[in-house]
C-alpha positions as CSV (number, residue, x, y, z in Angstrom):
1,M,5.1,-20.2,20.0
2,T,7.6,-19.6,17.2
3,T,8.7,-16.1,16.5
4,T,9.9,-14.3,13.3
5,P,13.5,-14.6,12.2
6,H,15.7,-11.5,12.4
7,A,17.5,-10.2,9.3
8,N,19.0,-7.0,7.9
9,W,18.0,-6.4,4.3
10,S,19.2,-3.8,1.8
11,Y,16.8,-4.3,-1.0
12,P,15.2,-2.0,-2.0
13,T,16.3,0.0,1.1
14,A,17.6,-0.7,4.5
15,I,15.1,-2.9,6.4
16,R,15.2,-3.8,10.0
17,F,12.9,-6.8,10.2
18,G,11.7,-8.7,13.2
19,A,9.6,-8.6,16.3
20,G,10.7,-6.1,18.9
21,R,12.7,-3.9,16.6
22,L,10.7,-0.8,17.2
23,K,13.3,-0.2,20.0
24,E,15.8,0.5,17.3
25,L,14.0,3.6,16.1
26,P,16.7,6.0,17.5
27,E,19.4,4.2,15.6
28,A,17.3,4.2,12.4
29,L,16.8,8.0,12.7
30,A,20.5,8.5,13.1
31,E,21.2,6.3,10.1
32,A,18.7,8.5,8.1
33,G,20.3,11.8,9.4
34,I,17.1,12.8,11.3
35,T,17.5,14.7,14.6
36,R,14.1,16.3,15.0
37,P,11.4,14.1,13.5
38,L,7.7,14.7,12.9
39,L,5.8,11.5,13.6
40,V,3.0,11.3,11.0
41,T,0.2,8.8,11.8
42,D,-3.6,8.6,11.6
43,R,-6.1,9.8,14.1
44,A,-7.1,6.3,15.4
45,L,-3.5,5.1,15.7
46,A,-2.3,8.2,17.5
47,A,-4.3,7.2,20.6
48,L,-3.2,3.6,20.7
49,P,-0.5,2.0,22.9
50,I,1.9,1.2,20.0
51,T,2.2,5.0,19.2
52,A,2.8,5.7,22.9
53,E,5.5,3.0,22.8
54,A,7.2,4.6,19.8
55,R,7.1,8.0,21.5
56,E,8.5,6.5,24.7
57,V,11.4,5.0,22.8
58,L,12.1,8.5,21.3
59,E,11.8,10.2,24.7
60,K,14.2,7.8,26.4
61,A,16.7,8.5,23.7
62,G,16.3,12.3,24.2
63,I,15.0,12.8,20.6
64,P,12.7,15.9,20.4
65,H,9.7,15.2,18.2
66,A,6.0,16.0,17.6
67,V,3.0,14.1,16.3
68,F,0.8,14.9,13.4
69,S,-2.3,12.8,13.0
70,E,-4.8,14.7,10.8
71,V,-4.7,11.9,8.2
72,D,-7.9,10.7,6.5
73,P,-8.3,7.1,5.3
74,N,-7.8,8.4,1.8
75,P,-5.3,11.2,2.4
76,N,-6.0,14.5,0.5
77,E,-4.4,17.8,-0.3
78,A,-5.9,19.4,2.9
79,N,-4.2,16.7,5.0
80,L,-0.9,17.4,3.2
81,E,-1.2,21.2,3.7
82,A,-1.8,20.7,7.4
83,G,1.1,18.3,7.7
84,L,3.4,20.7,5.9
85,A,2.4,23.5,8.2
86,A,3.2,21.3,11.3
87,F,6.5,20.2,9.7
88,R,7.7,23.7,9.0
89,E,6.4,25.3,12.2
90,G,8.1,22.6,14.3
91,G,11.4,23.0,12.6
92,H,11.6,19.3,11.8
93,D,14.3,17.8,9.6
94,G,12.6,14.5,8.8
95,V,9.6,12.3,9.1
96,I,8.7,9.1,10.9
97,A,5.9,7.6,8.8
98,F,4.0,5.4,11.3
99,G,0.9,3.4,10.4
100,G,-0.9,1.9,7.5
101,G,-0.8,3.0,3.9
102,S,-2.6,6.3,4.5
103,A,-0.1,7.5,7.2
104,L,2.9,6.1,5.3
105,D,1.8,7.8,2.1
106,L,1.1,11.2,3.7
107,G,4.3,11.0,5.8
108,K,6.3,10.5,2.7
109,L,4.5,13.3,0.9
110,V,5.1,15.7,3.7
111,A,8.8,14.9,3.6
112,F,8.9,15.2,-0.2
113,M,7.0,18.5,-0.4
114,S,8.7,20.1,2.6
115,G,11.1,22.0,0.4
116,Q,9.3,22.3,-2.9
117,S,7.9,25.5,-4.5
118,R,5.5,23.9,-7.0
119,P,2.1,22.4,-6.3
120,V,2.0,18.7,-5.4
121,W,0.0,17.9,-8.6
122,D,3.0,18.9,-10.7
123,F,4.8,15.7,-9.5
124,E,2.1,13.2,-10.6
125,D,3.6,9.9,-12.0
126,V,3.3,11.1,-15.6
127,D,6.2,10.9,-18.0
128,D,9.2,12.5,-16.3
129,W,7.3,15.0,-14.1
130,W,9.3,13.8,-11.1
131,T,12.4,15.6,-12.5
132,R,10.6,19.0,-11.7
133,A,11.3,18.4,-8.0
134,D,14.1,20.1,-6.1
135,R,16.0,17.1,-4.7
136,A,17.6,19.2,-2.1
137,G,14.2,20.0,-0.7
138,I,13.2,16.4,0.1
139,A,13.5,15.5,3.8
140,P,14.4,11.9,4.8
141,V,11.9,9.4,6.0
142,V,12.0,6.4,8.4
143,A,9.0,4.2,7.8
144,V,7.3,2.1,10.5
145,P,4.4,0.1,9.0
146,T,1.7,-1.1,11.4
147,T,-0.3,-3.0,8.8
148,A,0.7,-5.6,6.2
149,G,-0.8,-4.4,3.0
150,T,0.3,-1.5,0.9
151,G,4.0,-2.0,1.2
152,S,4.3,1.8,1.0
153,E,7.3,1.6,3.3
154,V,9.4,0.4,0.4
155,G,7.7,2.5,-2.3
156,R,8.9,5.6,-4.1
157,A,5.4,7.1,-4.4
158,G,2.4,8.3,-2.4
159,V,-1.3,8.3,-3.3
160,L,-3.1,11.5,-2.7
161,T,-6.8,12.2,-3.3
162,N,-7.7,15.4,-5.2
163,T,-11.0,16.3,-3.5
164,R,-11.9,18.8,-6.3
165,D,-12.4,16.1,-8.9
166,H,-12.6,13.0,-6.7
167,T,-9.5,11.4,-8.3
168,K,-6.5,9.6,-6.7
169,K,-3.2,10.8,-8.0
170,I,0.1,8.9,-7.7
171,I,2.9,11.3,-6.7
172,F,6.3,9.9,-7.6
173,H,10.0,10.6,-7.0
174,P,12.9,8.1,-6.4
175,D,13.9,10.0,-3.3
176,M,10.5,9.4,-1.6
177,L,11.9,5.9,-0.8
178,P,12.3,5.8,3.0
179,K,16.0,5.7,4.1
180,V,15.2,3.0,6.7
181,V,12.3,0.7,7.4
182,I,11.5,-0.9,10.7
183,A,9.3,-3.9,9.9
184,D,8.2,-5.1,13.4
185,P,5.3,-7.7,13.1
186,A,4.4,-7.1,16.8
187,L,3.0,-3.7,15.8
188,T,0.4,-5.4,13.6
189,V,-1.1,-7.6,16.3
190,G,-3.8,-5.1,17.3
191,M,-5.3,-4.6,13.8
192,P,-9.1,-5.2,13.7
193,P,-10.0,-8.3,11.7
194,A,-11.5,-6.3,8.9
195,I,-8.4,-4.3,8.5
196,T,-6.2,-7.4,8.7
197,A,-8.3,-8.9,5.9
198,G,-8.4,-5.8,3.7
199,T,-4.7,-5.0,4.0
200,G,-3.8,-8.6,3.4
201,M,-5.8,-8.7,0.2
202,D,-4.1,-5.4,-0.8
203,A,-0.8,-7.2,-0.6
204,F,-2.2,-10.1,-2.6
205,A,-3.6,-7.7,-5.3
206,H,-0.2,-6.0,-5.7
207,N,1.6,-9.3,-6.2
208,L,-1.1,-10.7,-8.5
209,E,-1.3,-7.7,-10.7
210,A,2.5,-7.4,-10.9
211,Y,2.7,-11.1,-11.8
212,S,0.0,-10.7,-14.5
213,S,1.4,-7.5,-16.0
214,P,2.8,-8.0,-19.6
215,H,5.8,-5.8,-18.9
216,Y,9.3,-7.4,-18.8
217,H,10.8,-7.5,-15.3
218,P,11.7,-11.1,-14.3
219,M,13.0,-10.1,-10.9
220,S,9.6,-8.6,-10.0
221,Q,7.9,-11.6,-11.6
222,G,9.6,-14.0,-9.2
223,I,9.1,-11.8,-6.2
224,A,5.3,-11.5,-7.0
225,L,4.9,-15.2,-7.3
226,E,6.5,-15.9,-3.8
227,G,4.5,-12.9,-2.4
228,M,1.3,-14.5,-3.5
229,R,2.3,-17.8,-1.8
230,L,3.1,-16.0,1.5
231,V,-0.3,-14.3,1.6
232,L,-2.3,-17.4,0.7
233,E,-0.5,-19.5,3.4
234,N,-0.4,-16.9,6.1
235,L,-3.4,-14.6,5.9
236,P,-5.8,-17.4,7.1
237,K,-3.4,-18.1,9.9
238,V,-3.4,-14.5,11.1
239,M,-7.2,-14.3,10.9
240,E,-7.4,-17.4,13.0
241,N,-4.8,-16.4,15.5
242,P,-4.0,-12.7,15.5
243,E,-1.0,-13.2,17.8
244,D,0.8,-15.5,15.4
245,L,4.0,-13.4,15.0
246,E,5.5,-15.8,12.5
247,A,2.5,-15.5,10.2
248,R,2.3,-11.7,10.7
249,G,6.0,-11.5,9.8
250,H,5.4,-13.4,6.6
251,M,2.5,-11.0,5.8
252,M,4.7,-8.0,6.3
253,S,7.2,-9.5,3.9
254,A,4.5,-10.2,1.4
255,A,3.4,-6.6,1.6
256,M,6.9,-5.3,0.9
257,M,7.3,-7.8,-1.9
258,G,4.1,-6.6,-3.6
259,A,5.3,-3.0,-3.5
260,V,8.7,-4.0,-4.9
261,A,7.1,-6.2,-7.6
262,F,4.6,-3.6,-8.9
263,Q,7.5,-1.8,-10.5
264,K,6.5,-4.2,-13.2
265,G,3.0,-2.7,-13.4
266,L,-0.4,-2.8,-11.8
267,G,-3.7,-3.2,-13.7
268,A,-7.5,-3.1,-13.8
269,I,-7.9,-4.0,-10.1
270,H,-6.2,-0.8,-9.1
271,A,-7.6,1.2,-12.0
272,L,-11.1,0.4,-10.7
273,S,-10.3,0.6,-7.0
274,H,-8.7,4.1,-7.1
275,P,-11.7,6.1,-8.4
276,V,-14.1,4.1,-6.1
277,G,-12.0,4.9,-3.1
278,A,-11.7,8.6,-4.1
279,R,-15.4,9.0,-4.6
280,Y,-16.8,6.8,-1.8
281,G,-14.0,6.7,0.8
282,T,-13.9,2.9,0.7
283,H,-11.0,0.9,2.2
284,H,-8.5,0.4,-0.6
285,G,-7.4,-3.2,0.0
286,T,-11.0,-4.3,0.6
287,T,-12.1,-2.6,-2.7
288,N,-9.2,-4.4,-4.5
289,A,-10.5,-7.7,-3.1
290,V,-14.1,-6.9,-4.2
291,V,-13.2,-6.3,-7.8
292,M,-10.5,-9.0,-8.1
293,P,-12.8,-11.9,-9.3
294,A,-14.3,-9.8,-12.1
295,V,-10.9,-8.5,-13.2
296,L,-9.5,-12.1,-13.3
297,E,-12.4,-13.0,-15.6
298,F,-11.9,-9.9,-17.7
299,N,-8.2,-10.7,-18.2
300,R,-8.7,-14.4,-18.8
301,P,-7.8,-14.4,-22.5
302,A,-4.3,-12.9,-21.7
303,I,-3.4,-14.6,-18.4
304,E,-4.9,-18.1,-18.5
305,D,-1.6,-19.9,-19.1
306,R,0.4,-17.6,-16.8
307,I,-2.1,-18.0,-13.9
308,A,-2.2,-21.8,-14.5
309,R,1.6,-21.9,-13.9
310,A,1.2,-19.8,-10.7
311,A,-1.6,-22.0,-9.5
312,A,0.6,-25.1,-9.9
313,Y,3.3,-23.4,-7.8
314,L,0.7,-22.3,-5.2
315,G,-0.7,-25.8,-4.9
316,I,-4.1,-24.9,-6.4
317,A,-5.6,-27.4,-8.9
318,G,-7.6,-26.4,-11.9
319,G,-5.6,-23.7,-13.5
320,L,-7.2,-20.2,-13.8
321,E,-10.6,-21.7,-12.9
322,G,-9.2,-23.2,-9.8
323,F,-7.3,-20.0,-8.9
324,L,-10.5,-17.9,-9.4
325,A,-12.5,-20.3,-7.2
326,H,-9.7,-20.1,-4.5
327,V,-9.9,-16.2,-4.6
328,R,-13.7,-16.2,-4.2
329,A,-13.5,-18.7,-1.3
330,L,-10.8,-16.6,0.4
331,N,-12.9,-13.5,0.0
332,A,-15.9,-15.2,1.5
333,A,-13.8,-16.6,4.4
334,L,-12.5,-13.1,5.1
335,G,-15.9,-11.5,5.1
336,I,-15.1,-9.4,2.0
337,P,-18.4,-7.8,0.6
338,E,-19.7,-9.4,-2.6
339,G,-19.7,-6.7,-5.3
340,L,-19.2,-2.9,-5.5
341,A,-22.9,-2.3,-4.7
342,A,-22.3,-3.7,-1.2
343,L,-19.7,-0.9,-0.8
344,G,-22.3,1.7,-1.7
345,V,-21.3,2.2,-5.4
346,K,-24.3,3.6,-7.4
347,A,-25.1,2.6,-11.0
348,E,-25.5,6.2,-12.0
349,D,-21.8,6.9,-11.1
350,L,-20.4,4.2,-13.4
351,D,-19.8,6.5,-16.4
352,A,-17.8,8.9,-14.2
353,L,-15.9,5.9,-12.6
354,T,-15.1,4.5,-16.0
355,E,-13.7,7.8,-17.2
356,A,-11.5,8.0,-14.0
357,A,-10.4,4.4,-14.3
358,L,-9.2,5.0,-17.8
359,A,-7.2,8.0,-16.7
360,D,-5.6,6.1,-13.9
361,P,-1.9,5.1,-14.6
362,S,-2.6,1.6,-13.3
363,C,-4.6,0.7,-16.4
364,G,-1.5,0.8,-18.6
365,G,-0.2,-2.4,-16.9
366,N,-3.3,-4.4,-17.5
367,P,-2.8,-7.4,-19.7
368,V,-6.0,-6.7,-21.7
369,E,-6.2,-3.2,-23.1
370,M,-8.9,-1.2,-21.3
371,T,-11.4,0.8,-23.4
372,P,-14.4,2.9,-22.5
373,E,-16.7,0.0,-23.5
374,N,-15.0,-2.9,-21.8
375,T,-14.1,-0.9,-18.7
376,R,-17.8,0.1,-18.3
377,A,-18.8,-3.5,-18.7
378,L,-16.1,-4.6,-16.2
379,F,-17.6,-2.1,-13.6
380,E,-21.0,-3.6,-14.2
381,A,-19.6,-7.1,-13.7
382,A,-18.0,-6.0,-10.5
383,M,-21.2,-4.5,-9.1
């Protein structure tokens, strides 16, 4: 069986990529200047062997640490407050963000908020609100992803659900970018098939929306195109053989590429998915996959030529129509539910969801302008 190549990358941050590199966690912590880390993960992952393996690596190196795992699938302000309490009471000086997107986002937010005096909502990704933060109060992070989806390990933001109004807020600061990433595809082998599928389609959605965004960023454009290719070629392989480390490594790369690429912008897929996840607690990547076909149809007037060029590169015949058929077939093969109704979304909530979607910063990157009328119609088409 072939294994993943090993490489050291410095874009967008220091990345230690390759199977078995979890053992380098002590060196990564030293590089980040962390001597007493808080390992932030989710409840399910905390009890699994890979977390025990990470702790054993730390213990053998004599690194004092603690674990915080009160992380919901869609992290919220209560999780953040509990994490901050654990960080401060334990006298920690940095965070190991260990897990999927939820744990990575919350770990980054705990580190970011550890020395701030303002409420977290004051740092939403709006205008230049990030400049309100005290940079000296931001603790360093080492990120260790265990899924191949969000790419949060190379991102400068975290998504936090506000439980009072059922909205997801993007909290941004350049210094939220982890100092070091350990991208070890062996850690993703134990993912349940549904999570492998959902996170894989999350990576695809990030690359697709970045590629489709009208904003100018040619570097992200190229990264997004190759990221889509990696997902389409390797997600089916991983589903067929979960222990294919080479394919899992390519999926980890695609996830990071998507997160780098969406500096160019996201769009209606995420604008719809965020409020649905906040209100119904659905899996983010799976929700992205569910609404993707409807959004591609919605954006057809603005993206037809661009998607035709991508389809040719990806080896898909038939331009946008062929691309759309390929996405639908992939969703079906992965067991993605057909429509938002299958996720429990209720028709009586569509007005509130429409309002939340239009307030989501992702809609600003959509190639077709989103209005109350067409966004409501888009939700109906995605049902």
